[in-house]
C-alpha positions in Angstrom: 0.0 -0.1 -0.1 1.3 3.4 -0.9 -0.1 6.7 0.4 0.4 9.8 -2.1 0.2 13.3 -1.2 -1.2 15.0 -4.2 -1.3 18.7 -5.1 -4.4 19.3 -6.9 -4.9 22.5 -9.0 -8.1 24.3 -9.3 -8.4 23.0 -12.9 -8.4 19.6 -11.2 -5.0 18.3 -12.5 -2.2 16.9 -10.2 0.3 19.5 -10.0 2.6 17.4 -7.7 2.7 14.0 -6.4 4.7 13.0 -3.4 5.1 9.7 -1.5 3.6 10.3 1.9 4.1 6.4 2.8 5.8 3.9 0.8 5.3 0.4 -0.2 8.9 -0.3 0.5 9.4 -1.3 -3.3 10.4 1.7 -5.1 9.1 0.5 -8.6 5.5 0.2 -7.1 6.0 3.6 -5.5 6.9 5.0 -8.9 4.3 3.2 -10.7 1.7 4.6 -8.2 3.0 8.0 -8.7 3.1 7.9 -12.4 -0.7 6.5 -12.6 -2.0 9.4 -10.0 0.0 12.1 -11.9 -2.4 11.5 -15.1 -5.6 11.3 -12.9 -8.1 14.2 -13.4 -9.5 15.2 -10.0 -12.6 17.5 -8.8 -11.1 20.5 -7.4 -12.1 21.7 -3.9 -14.3 24.7 -3.7 -14.5 27.5 -1.5 -18.1 28.8 -2.1 -18.5 28.8 -6.0 -14.8 29.0 -6.5 -12.6 26.1 -7.5 -9.3 26.1 -5.6 -6.0 24.2 -5.2 -5.9 21.9 -2.5 -3.8 18.7 -1.2 -5.3 15.3 -0.9 -3.9 12.0 0.4 -4.7 9.2 -2.0 -4.0 5.5 -0.9 -3.1 3.1 -3.7 -3.4 -0.6 -2.8 -1.7 -3.3 -4.9 -3.0 -6.8 -5.0 -1.1 -9.7 -6.0 -2.7 -11.7 -8.9 -3.1 -15.5 -8.7 
């Protein structure tokens, strides 16, 4: 499991993706970071105005059988 700290712009883009808590496997951490960097988010709002914010995104890897 990886916890990522994502800075989301007012446009809903991931401006920065940092590892808050890694899985212990750098390749998995990098894959999670690259995946989330391409996501679109619903931006936070203050009243009617979209604003930048920071969210924590958990990514859980499951081993296939």
